[in-house]
C-alpha positions as CSV (number, residue, x, y, z in Angstrom):
1,M,38.7,-43.4,-95.0
2,L,39.1,-42.3,-91.4
3,N,39.4,-45.9,-90.3
4,I,42.2,-46.4,-92.8
5,I,44.1,-43.3,-91.6
6,W,43.6,-44.3,-88.0
7,I,45.0,-47.8,-88.6
8,F,47.8,-46.4,-90.6
9,F,49.0,-44.3,-87.7
10,F,49.3,-47.3,-85.4
11,I,50.8,-49.8,-87.9
12,S,53.4,-47.3,-89.2
13,A,54.3,-46.3,-85.7
14,F,54.8,-50.0,-84.8
15,I,57.0,-50.7,-87.9
16,T,59.1,-47.6,-87.2
17,A,59.4,-48.6,-83.5
18,L,60.5,-52.1,-84.5
19,F,63.2,-50.7,-86.8
20,K,64.5,-48.4,-84.0
21,L,64.5,-51.3,-81.5
22,F,66.3,-53.9,-83.7
23,Y,68.5,-51.7,-85.9
24,L,69.2,-48.6,-83.9
25,G,69.1,-50.2,-80.4
26,E,66.6,-47.8,-78.9
27,H,65.3,-50.1,-76.2
28,A,63.0,-47.4,-74.7
29,I,61.0,-46.8,-77.8
30,F,58.0,-49.0,-76.8
31,T,58.0,-47.4,-73.4
32,E,57.7,-44.1,-75.1
33,L,54.9,-45.4,-77.3
34,M,52.9,-46.6,-74.2
35,S,53.6,-43.4,-72.4
36,A,52.2,-41.5,-75.4
37,L,49.1,-43.6,-75.3
38,F,48.3,-42.8,-71.7
39,T,49.5,-39.1,-71.9
40,M,47.4,-38.3,-75.0
41,S,44.3,-40.0,-73.8
42,K,44.5,-37.9,-70.6
43,T,45.2,-34.8,-72.7
44,A,42.2,-35.5,-75.0
45,F,39.9,-35.7,-71.9
46,E,41.3,-32.5,-70.4
47,I,40.9,-30.6,-73.6
48,S,37.3,-31.8,-74.0
49,L,36.6,-30.9,-70.4
50,G,38.0,-27.4,-70.9
51,L,36.0,-27.0,-74.1
52,T,32.7,-27.4,-72.3
53,G,32.3,-23.8,-71.1
54,V,33.4,-22.2,-74.3
55,L,31.3,-24.5,-76.5
56,A,28.3,-23.8,-74.3
57,L,28.9,-20.1,-74.7
58,W,29.2,-20.0,-78.4
59,L,26.5,-22.6,-79.2
60,G,24.2,-20.6,-76.9
61,I,24.9,-17.4,-78.8
62,M,24.5,-19.2,-82.2
63,R,21.1,-20.5,-81.1
64,I,20.0,-16.9,-80.5
65,G,21.1,-16.2,-84.1
66,E,19.0,-19.1,-85.4
67,R,15.9,-18.1,-83.4
68,S,16.2,-14.5,-84.4
69,G,16.0,-15.4,-88.0
70,F,19.6,-14.4,-89.0
71,I,20.1,-17.6,-91.0
72,D,16.8,-17.1,-92.8
73,L,17.9,-13.6,-93.7
74,L,21.1,-15.1,-95.3
75,T,18.9,-17.6,-97.1
76,R,16.9,-14.8,-98.8
77,G,20.0,-12.9,-99.6
78,L,21.9,-15.8,-101.3
79,T,19.0,-17.5,-103.2
80,P,19.3,-15.3,-106.3
81,L,23.0,-16.3,-106.7
82,F,22.2,-20.0,-106.5
83,S,19.4,-19.7,-108.9
84,K,21.8,-18.3,-111.5
85,L,24.7,-20.8,-110.8
86,M,22.3,-23.8,-111.1
87,P,19.9,-23.0,-113.9
88,E,18.5,-26.5,-113.9
89,V,17.1,-26.0,-110.5
90,P,13.6,-24.3,-110.8
91,A,12.9,-21.1,-108.9
92,H,11.5,-21.6,-105.4
93,H,12.5,-25.3,-105.5
94,P,13.1,-26.7,-102.0
95,A,16.7,-27.5,-102.9
96,L,17.6,-23.8,-103.1
97,G,16.5,-23.1,-99.5
98,A,18.3,-26.2,-98.2
99,M,21.5,-25.3,-100.0
100,V,21.5,-21.7,-98.8
101,M,20.7,-22.9,-95.2
102,N,23.6,-25.4,-95.4
103,I,26.1,-22.8,-96.7
104,S,24.8,-20.3,-94.1
105,A,25.2,-22.8,-91.3
106,N,28.8,-23.5,-92.4
107,A,29.6,-19.8,-92.7
108,L,28.4,-19.3,-89.1
109,G,30.2,-22.4,-87.8
110,L,27.1,-24.4,-87.1
111,D,28.6,-27.8,-88.0
112,N,25.9,-29.9,-86.4
113,A,23.2,-28.1,-88.4
114,A,25.2,-27.9,-91.6
115,T,25.5,-31.7,-92.3
116,P,21.8,-32.6,-92.1
117,L,21.0,-29.5,-94.1
118,G,23.5,-30.5,-96.7
119,I,22.1,-34.0,-96.9
120,K,18.6,-32.6,-97.3
121,A,19.8,-30.3,-100.1
122,M,21.5,-33.2,-101.9
123,Q,18.3,-35.2,-101.6
124,E,16.3,-32.4,-103.1
125,L,18.7,-32.0,-105.9
126,Q,18.5,-35.8,-106.5
127,T,14.8,-35.4,-107.3
128,L,15.8,-33.3,-110.3
129,N,18.6,-35.6,-111.4
130,P,17.7,-37.7,-114.5
131,N,20.5,-40.2,-113.9
132,K,20.2,-41.3,-110.2
133,E,23.6,-42.9,-110.0
134,T,25.6,-40.1,-111.6
135,A,26.2,-36.7,-110.0
136,S,24.4,-33.8,-111.7
137,N,26.1,-30.5,-112.4
138,A,24.1,-28.8,-109.6
139,Q,25.0,-31.5,-107.1
140,I,28.7,-31.2,-108.0
141,L,28.7,-27.4,-107.8
142,F,26.9,-27.6,-104.4
143,L,29.4,-30.1,-103.1
144,V,32.4,-28.1,-104.2
145,I,31.0,-24.8,-102.7
146,N,30.2,-26.7,-99.5
147,T,33.7,-28.2,-99.2
148,S,35.3,-24.8,-99.8
149,A,32.7,-22.5,-98.3
150,V,33.7,-19.2,-96.7
151,T,33.7,-19.5,-92.9
152,L,32.6,-16.2,-91.3
153,F,32.5,-17.6,-87.7
154,P,35.1,-20.4,-87.1
155,I,33.9,-21.0,-83.5
156,T,35.7,-24.3,-83.1
157,I,39.1,-23.0,-84.0
158,F,38.7,-20.0,-81.6
159,T,37.6,-22.4,-78.9
160,Y,40.6,-24.7,-79.3
161,R,43.0,-21.8,-79.4
162,A,41.5,-20.3,-76.3
163,Q,41.7,-23.7,-74.5
164,L,45.4,-24.1,-75.5
165,G,46.5,-20.8,-74.2
166,A,46.4,-18.4,-77.2
167,A,46.9,-14.8,-76.0
168,H,44.3,-13.6,-78.7
169,P,42.4,-16.7,-79.8
170,T,40.6,-14.7,-82.6
171,D,43.7,-13.2,-84.2
172,V,43.5,-15.7,-87.0
173,F,40.0,-14.6,-88.0
174,I,41.0,-12.2,-90.8
175,P,43.7,-14.7,-92.2
176,I,41.1,-17.5,-92.2
177,L,38.6,-15.3,-94.0
178,L,41.1,-14.5,-96.7
179,A,42.3,-18.1,-97.1
180,T,38.8,-19.6,-97.2
181,Y,37.7,-16.9,-99.8
182,M,40.5,-18.0,-102.1
183,S,39.5,-21.6,-101.7
184,T,35.9,-20.9,-102.5
185,L,36.7,-18.7,-105.4
186,C,39.1,-21.3,-106.9
187,G,36.5,-24.1,-106.4
188,L,33.8,-22.0,-108.1
189,L,36.0,-21.0,-111.0
190,T,37.1,-24.6,-111.5
191,V,33.5,-25.9,-111.6
192,A,32.4,-23.0,-113.8
193,W,35.2,-23.9,-116.3
194,V,34.3,-27.6,-116.4
195,Q,30.5,-27.0,-116.6
196,K,30.9,-23.9,-118.9
197,L,28.8,-21.7,-116.5
198,N,28.2,-18.1,-117.5
199,L,30.0,-16.2,-114.8
200,W,29.3,-12.9,-116.8
201,D,25.7,-13.0,-115.7
202,K,24.8,-9.7,-114.0
203,T,23.6,-11.3,-110.8
204,I,26.6,-13.6,-110.5
205,L,29.0,-10.7,-111.2
206,A,27.2,-8.5,-108.6
207,Y,27.7,-11.2,-105.9
208,L,31.2,-12.1,-106.8
209,G,32.1,-8.5,-107.3
210,G,30.7,-7.6,-103.9
211,F,32.6,-10.4,-102.1
212,S,35.8,-9.7,-104.0
213,L,35.6,-5.9,-103.2
214,L,35.2,-6.7,-99.5
215,V,38.2,-9.1,-99.6
216,A,40.2,-6.6,-101.7
217,G,39.4,-3.9,-99.2
218,I,40.7,-6.0,-96.3
219,L,43.8,-6.8,-98.3
220,Y,44.4,-3.2,-99.1
221,Y,43.9,-2.1,-95.5
222,F,46.3,-4.6,-94.0
223,A,48.9,-4.0,-96.8
224,Q,49.3,-0.5,-95.5
225,L,50.3,-1.7,-92.0
226,N,53.6,-2.9,-90.6
227,Q,53.6,-6.4,-89.1
228,E,53.2,-5.2,-85.5
229,D,50.2,-3.0,-86.3
230,M,48.8,-5.7,-88.5
231,L,48.6,-8.1,-85.6
232,V,47.1,-5.5,-83.3
233,Q,44.5,-4.4,-86.0
234,S,43.7,-8.0,-87.0
235,A,42.9,-8.9,-83.4
236,L,40.9,-5.7,-82.8
237,I,38.8,-5.9,-86.0
238,S,38.2,-9.7,-85.5
239,N,37.0,-9.1,-81.9
240,L,34.9,-6.1,-82.9
241,I,33.2,-8.0,-85.8
242,L,32.5,-11.1,-83.6
243,F,31.1,-9.1,-80.7
244,T,29.1,-7.0,-83.1
245,L,27.5,-10.1,-84.5
246,I,26.6,-11.2,-81.0
247,I,24.9,-7.8,-80.4
248,I,23.1,-8.1,-83.7
249,F,21.8,-11.6,-82.7
250,I,20.6,-10.3,-79.4
251,A,19.1,-7.1,-80.8
252,T,17.3,-9.0,-83.5
253,A,15.9,-11.4,-80.9
254,V,14.6,-8.5,-78.9
255,Y,13.0,-6.9,-82.0
256,K,11.3,-10.2,-82.8
257,R,10.4,-10.8,-79.2
258,V,12.4,-14.0,-79.0
259,D,13.3,-15.2,-75.5
260,A,17.1,-14.7,-76.0
261,Y,18.0,-16.1,-72.6
262,Q,16.1,-19.3,-73.1
263,A,17.5,-19.7,-76.6
264,F,21.0,-19.3,-75.1
265,I,20.3,-21.9,-72.5
266,E,19.1,-24.4,-75.1
267,G,22.2,-23.8,-77.2
268,A,24.5,-24.0,-74.2
269,Q,22.9,-27.4,-73.3
270,E,23.7,-28.6,-76.8
271,G,27.3,-27.2,-76.3
272,F,27.7,-29.3,-73.1
273,Q,26.4,-32.4,-74.9
274,T,28.7,-31.8,-77.8
275,A,31.7,-31.5,-75.5
276,V,30.8,-34.9,-74.0
277,V,30.2,-36.5,-77.4
278,I,33.6,-35.5,-78.9
279,I,35.6,-37.1,-76.0
280,P,35.9,-40.6,-77.6
281,Y,36.6,-39.1,-81.1
282,L,39.3,-36.8,-79.7
283,V,40.8,-39.6,-77.6
284,A,40.9,-41.9,-80.6
285,M,42.7,-39.4,-82.9
286,L,45.0,-37.8,-80.4
287,V,46.2,-41.2,-79.2
288,A,46.9,-42.3,-82.7
289,I,48.7,-39.1,-83.5
290,G,50.6,-39.4,-80.2
291,V,52.1,-42.8,-81.1
292,F,52.7,-41.7,-84.7
293,R,54.7,-38.8,-83.3
294,A,56.4,-40.7,-80.5
295,S,57.6,-43.4,-82.8
296,G,59.4,-40.8,-85.0
297,T,57.3,-41.6,-88.1
298,L,55.9,-38.1,-88.3
299,E,59.3,-36.6,-87.8
300,L,60.7,-38.7,-90.6
301,L,58.0,-37.5,-93.0
302,M,58.4,-33.9,-92.0
303,N,62.2,-34.1,-92.3
304,G,61.9,-35.5,-95.8
305,L,59.6,-32.6,-96.7
306,R,61.9,-30.1,-94.9
307,F,64.9,-31.4,-96.9
308,A,63.1,-30.9,-100.2
309,V,62.0,-27.4,-99.2
310,L,65.6,-26.4,-98.1
311,Q,66.9,-27.8,-101.4
312,A,64.6,-25.3,-103.1
313,N,65.9,-22.5,-100.8
314,L,62.5,-21.9,-99.3
315,D,61.6,-21.0,-95.7
316,P,60.8,-24.3,-93.9
317,R,58.8,-23.0,-91.0
318,F,55.4,-23.9,-92.6
319,I,56.3,-27.6,-92.6
320,D,55.4,-28.0,-88.9
321,A,51.8,-27.2,-89.8
322,M,51.6,-29.5,-92.8
323,P,50.2,-32.5,-90.9
324,T,46.9,-30.5,-90.6
325,A,47.0,-29.6,-94.3
326,L,47.7,-33.2,-95.4
327,M,44.9,-34.6,-93.2
328,K,42.3,-31.9,-94.0
329,P,40.9,-33.3,-97.3
330,F,40.4,-36.7,-95.6
331,S,39.1,-36.1,-92.1
332,G,37.8,-33.0,-90.3
333,S,38.2,-34.6,-86.9
334,G,41.7,-35.9,-87.9
335,A,42.8,-32.5,-89.1
336,R,41.4,-30.9,-85.9
337,A,43.4,-33.4,-83.9
338,M,46.5,-32.5,-85.9
339,M,45.8,-28.8,-85.3
340,V,45.6,-29.4,-81.6
341,D,48.7,-31.5,-81.6
342,T,50.6,-28.8,-83.5
343,M,49.5,-26.1,-81.0
344,Q,50.4,-28.3,-78.1
345,T,53.8,-29.1,-79.5
346,F,54.8,-25.7,-80.7
347,G,52.4,-23.4,-78.9
348,A,49.1,-21.8,-79.9
349,D,50.7,-18.5,-80.7
350,S,53.7,-20.1,-82.6
351,F,53.9,-19.7,-86.4
352,A,53.0,-23.4,-86.8
353,G,50.1,-23.1,-84.4
354,R,48.6,-20.1,-86.1
355,L,49.2,-21.6,-89.6
356,S,47.5,-24.9,-88.6
357,S,44.5,-22.9,-87.4
358,I,44.3,-21.0,-90.7
359,V,44.6,-24.2,-92.7
360,Q,41.9,-25.8,-90.6
361,G,39.5,-22.9,-91.4
362,S,40.5,-22.5,-95.0
363,T,38.5,-25.4,-96.5
364,E,36.3,-28.3,-95.6
365,T,36.8,-32.0,-95.7
366,T,36.4,-33.0,-99.3
367,F,36.5,-36.8,-99.0
368,Y,34.2,-36.9,-96.0
369,V,31.6,-34.5,-97.5
370,L,31.7,-36.3,-100.8
371,S,31.2,-39.8,-99.2
372,V,28.4,-38.6,-96.9
373,Y,26.5,-36.4,-99.3
374,F,26.7,-38.6,-102.4
375,G,26.3,-41.7,-100.3
376,A,23.1,-40.4,-98.9
377,V,21.5,-40.4,-102.4
378,G,23.2,-43.3,-103.9
379,I,25.5,-41.5,-106.3
380,K,28.2,-43.8,-107.7
381,N,29.7,-41.8,-110.6
382,I,31.0,-38.6,-109.0
383,R,32.4,-37.2,-112.4
384,H,34.6,-34.1,-111.7
385,A,33.5,-33.5,-108.1
386,L,36.6,-34.8,-106.5
387,T,39.0,-33.1,-108.9
388,C,37.3,-29.7,-108.4
389,G,37.1,-30.2,-104.6
390,I,40.8,-31.1,-104.2
391,T,41.7,-28.1,-106.4
392,A,39.8,-25.9,-104.0
393,D,41.5,-27.5,-101.0
394,F,45.0,-27.0,-102.6
395,A,44.2,-23.3,-103.3
396,G,43.0,-22.8,-99.7
397,I,46.1,-24.5,-98.2
398,I,48.6,-22.6,-100.4
399,S,46.7,-19.3,-99.6
400,A,46.8,-20.1,-95.9
401,I,50.6,-20.5,-96.0
402,F,51.2,-17.2,-97.8
403,I,48.7,-15.3,-95.6
404,A,50.3,-16.8,-92.4
405,Y,53.8,-15.5,-93.6
406,W,52.2,-12.1,-94.3
407,F,50.6,-11.8,-90.9
408,F,52.7,-13.7,-88.5
409,A,56.2,-14.4,-90.0
């Protein structure tokens, strides 16, 4: 899928450029395309280079969290919920631990750890699947929760915002939390409706009620504030929560006599390696997006959408962040590149820049997760997995737009 999207960017840019050259007489259009190629490749490298220190910092901190047993604590805390949502999975089955570890890793922003854990969980669920080529109910529910999972610690988004000059890189933390909660809730309710799950179970109600009360409390608190105070309080609370988590990681490591410094160093080394690894991917996507934008193709698409929005008498400011939203279900790296491009074009602290960040954190990449997880176990008949996953994506994106207007408009 990513290959198709990448090729589409170049071919559509070429066709648009040919039209502008022969029909509009814009003789400089191919010069602009070549300039975009070189400029964006240089920009991609500079961004990756700038990410090195921040990635080393956060992955070092997260390694302390892993070594201190924080993820294991989350696993024990969430296992009862998964046991009720997936009654066909026996108690203490290895799939439960792998699923909770995957969701916990996603929640804490450990992308590198989340994917192998997710594949492991899908493989364990496959051992319980009577029809090996058809997705089971448990596999579908796990996939939808995975693609819409609540992100408590969106490190990557904070990192890019800091690198691109945001005054308060974490000021989107509360909005992301609210948007991703709506995505997860919608995904869960959709699957529950299709699979006829009993959401009135006491354990399920306790978990959902607790999560919902927490989100409702956040909504109620911020609803009492004017917009200026909302921005200040959002940044303050976000930074307080994140730094408190860091202290909890370190304190737990001290309590368990874990060498926190060495754990940080190991994580920081991984962060450095990650920054190097992402260079070719970032170059590939930003170059493709660069020519797509320089050719005027992206502008044509967005102008068409803007015209439709204006005809409906709606505020069109959200449209500048829509490339990230449109890319998100197909490619995580593509959506990330769109987010970076939006923040570069309009500014990290612009409405579009903040909205693209919220959209990026509101949901996962449905098509990618579906192809990787189901492909790993040979599933061919995905049943209602895609429909439920896309429904969750749509809910997350729509929520992100409304929340961005609430916080930042």
